[in-house]
C-alpha positions as CSV (number, residue, x, y, z in Angstrom):
1,M,-10.0,20.2,-6.6
2,A,-6.4,19.3,-5.7
3,I,-4.8,16.5,-7.7
4,D,-1.8,14.5,-6.6
5,R,0.6,14.3,-9.6
6,T,3.4,12.3,-7.8
7,P,4.9,9.6,-10.1
8,V,3.4,6.4,-8.8
9,S,6.5,4.1,-9.1
10,K,8.7,6.7,-7.4
11,R,6.2,7.3,-4.6
12,C,5.7,3.5,-4.1
13,K,9.4,3.0,-3.7
14,S,9.8,5.8,-1.2
15,L,6.9,4.5,0.9
16,G,8.0,0.9,0.6
17,I,4.7,-0.4,-1.0
18,S,4.1,-2.5,-4.1
19,P,2.5,-0.8,-7.1
20,A,0.2,-3.8,-7.4
21,V,-1.6,-2.5,-4.3
22,L,-2.6,0.5,-6.4
23,G,-3.5,-1.7,-9.4
24,Y,-0.4,-0.9,-11.4
25,T,1.8,-3.6,-13.0
26,Q,4.9,-4.4,-11.0
27,K,7.9,-3.3,-13.0
28,K,11.1,-5.4,-13.1
29,E,13.1,-4.8,-9.9
30,T,16.4,-3.1,-10.2
31,K,19.4,-3.8,-8.1
32,R,20.5,-0.2,-8.2
33,N,20.2,1.7,-4.9
34,R,18.3,-1.2,-3.3
35,N,19.0,0.1,0.2
36,T,18.3,3.8,-0.5
37,N,15.4,4.0,2.0
38,T,17.0,1.9,4.7
39,R,20.3,3.9,5.2
40,K,18.8,6.3,7.8
41,K,16.9,5.1,10.8
42,L,13.6,6.8,11.1
43,S,12.6,8.5,14.3
44,E,9.3,7.7,16.0
45,Y,7.7,10.7,14.3
46,G,9.2,9.7,11.0
47,Q,7.6,6.3,11.2
48,Q,4.2,7.7,12.1
49,L,4.4,10.2,9.3
50,R,5.4,7.6,6.8
51,E,2.4,5.3,7.7
52,K,0.1,8.3,7.3
53,Q,1.6,9.2,3.9
54,K,1.3,5.6,2.8
55,L,-2.4,5.3,3.6
56,K,-3.2,8.7,2.1
57,F,-1.4,7.7,-1.1
58,I,-3.0,4.3,-1.4
59,Y,-6.5,5.7,-1.3
60,G,-5.7,9.0,-3.0
61,V,-6.9,11.2,-0.2
62,L,-5.4,14.6,0.7
63,E,-4.7,15.8,4.2
64,K,-7.8,17.8,5.0
65,Q,-10.1,14.9,4.0
66,F,-7.9,12.3,5.6
67,Y,-8.0,14.2,8.9
68,H,-11.8,14.3,8.6
69,Y,-11.8,10.5,8.3
70,Y,-9.7,10.4,11.5
71,E,-12.3,12.6,13.3
72,L,-15.1,10.3,12.2
73,A,-13.1,7.2,13.3
74,V,-12.6,8.6,16.8
75,R,-16.3,9.2,17.2
76,E,-17.3,5.7,16.1
77,E,-17.4,2.7,18.5
78,G,-14.5,0.3,18.4
79,V,-10.8,0.6,17.7
80,T,-10.0,4.0,16.1
81,G,-7.4,2.6,13.7
82,E,-9.7,-0.1,12.3
83,N,-12.5,2.4,12.0
84,L,-10.3,4.6,9.9
85,L,-9.5,1.7,7.6
86,K,-13.1,0.8,7.2
87,L,-14.0,4.4,6.3
88,L,-11.4,4.4,3.6
89,E,-12.3,0.9,2.3
90,T,-16.0,1.8,2.0
91,R,-15.4,4.8,-0.2
92,L,-17.3,4.4,-3.5
93,D,-14.2,4.8,-5.7
94,N,-12.4,2.0,-3.6
95,V,-15.4,-0.3,-4.0
96,I,-15.4,0.2,-7.8
97,F,-11.7,-0.7,-7.8
98,R,-12.3,-3.7,-5.5
99,M,-15.1,-5.1,-7.7
100,G,-12.9,-4.9,-10.8
101,M,-14.7,-2.0,-12.6
102,A,-11.5,0.0,-12.7
103,I,-7.8,-0.8,-13.1
104,T,-6.6,1.6,-10.4
105,R,-8.3,3.7,-7.7
106,R,-7.4,6.9,-9.6
107,E,-9.3,5.6,-12.6
108,A,-12.2,4.5,-10.4
109,R,-12.4,8.1,-9.0
110,Q,-12.6,9.5,-12.5
111,L,-15.2,7.0,-13.7
112,V,-17.4,7.7,-10.6
113,G,-17.0,11.4,-11.3
114,H,-18.3,10.9,-14.8
115,G,-21.4,9.3,-13.5
116,H,-21.0,5.7,-14.7
117,F,-22.2,4.1,-11.5
118,T,-25.3,3.8,-9.4
119,V,-25.9,2.9,-5.7
120,N,-29.2,1.2,-5.0
121,G,-30.4,2.3,-8.5
122,K,-29.5,6.0,-8.0
123,R,-26.7,7.7,-9.9
124,V,-23.8,8.7,-7.6
125,D,-20.9,10.8,-8.9
126,I,-19.1,11.5,-5.6
127,P,-16.0,9.3,-5.2
128,S,-16.0,9.7,-1.4
129,Y,-19.6,8.5,-1.1
130,R,-19.7,5.9,1.7
131,V,-21.4,2.6,1.0
132,K,-23.1,0.6,3.7
133,A,-23.9,-3.1,4.2
134,G,-26.8,-4.1,2.0
135,D,-26.0,-1.4,-0.7
136,V,-25.8,-2.5,-4.4
137,V,-23.2,-0.8,-6.6
138,A,-23.7,-1.2,-10.3
139,L,-22.5,0.0,-13.7
140,K,-25.1,2.1,-15.4
141,E,-27.1,0.4,-18.2
142,K,-25.8,2.8,-20.8
143,S,-22.2,2.3,-19.8
144,R,-22.2,-1.5,-20.0
145,K,-21.7,-1.5,-23.8
146,S,-18.8,0.9,-23.7
147,P,-15.5,-0.5,-25.1
148,K,-13.8,1.2,-22.1
149,F,-15.3,-1.3,-19.7
150,E,-14.5,-4.2,-21.9
151,Q,-10.8,-3.1,-21.9
152,I,-10.9,-2.8,-18.1
153,A,-12.5,-6.3,-17.8
154,D,-9.6,-7.8,-19.8
155,A,-7.0,-5.8,-17.8
156,V,-8.3,-7.0,-14.4
157,H,-9.0,-10.6,-15.4
158,G,-8.0,-12.8,-12.5
159,R,-8.4,-10.1,-9.8
160,I,-9.5,-11.6,-6.5
161,Y,-12.6,-10.0,-5.0
162,P,-12.7,-9.3,-1.2
163,L,-15.1,-11.5,0.8
164,W,-17.2,-8.5,1.9
165,L,-18.3,-8.0,-1.8
166,D,-20.6,-10.2,-3.7
167,V,-19.7,-9.5,-7.3
168,N,-21.9,-10.4,-10.2
169,K,-19.8,-10.2,-13.4
170,E,-22.8,-10.6,-15.7
171,T,-24.7,-7.6,-14.4
172,K,-21.5,-5.7,-13.6
173,S,-22.7,-5.1,-10.0
174,A,-21.7,-5.9,-6.5
175,S,-23.6,-6.2,-3.2
176,I,-22.0,-5.0,0.0
177,V,-22.4,-8.2,2.1
178,R,-20.8,-6.6,5.2
179,L,-18.3,-4.0,6.3
180,P,-14.6,-5.0,5.5
181,Q,-12.4,-6.5,8.3
182,R,-8.9,-5.3,9.2
183,D,-7.3,-8.6,8.3
184,E,-8.7,-8.5,4.7
185,L,-6.4,-5.7,3.5
186,D,-4.0,-6.6,0.8
187,F,-1.2,-4.3,2.1
188,E,0.6,-3.9,5.4
189,I,-0.1,-0.8,7.5
190,Q,0.5,0.1,11.1
191,E,-2.6,2.2,11.6
192,H,-1.9,2.7,15.3
193,L,1.1,4.9,14.4
194,I,-1.3,7.2,12.5
195,I,-3.6,7.5,15.5
196,E,-0.7,8.2,17.8
197,L,0.5,11.0,15.4
198,Y,-2.9,12.7,15.4
199,S,-3.4,12.1,19.1
200,K,-0.4,14.3,20.1
């Protein structure tokens, strides 16, 4: 399996996104080279490519899988760009991150791979597993007493849960109330540019 080992802070700076979007603590801003990425005007293709790279980096998805999500989004009814975002948001690793069971999406992907979570009572160890409205995602009974998850709970204290998730802190579970909406994202993205890039 391919792994993206790009330094997070460096990549965030180049793509113009806050590390907080990925679950990382915002470091103190430096005044040095503040306008590094604004010196050169991006071409139309450059803007489209940047938006694609931004979305891939946020969700930790590589090109082949990302293009597969685009193909699925095209086939579904509705606006293709919004469909793409919904597909990414309903990945199991992202749901784990959103419900506060992991500090970052990278950590969520690892925890899912280690088999710590269940969907509707069945163990699922595939980070890209797509949840549906009505599904219940929960931490396994054996994993609840692990000091690892106590540390995570302290680290994510105060995290705001999205409205499409009904999180139960006591049982360490969450119900998928509905599919996420476009305006509920906590980062800015121009998804139509990504669709234009792939439509060429």
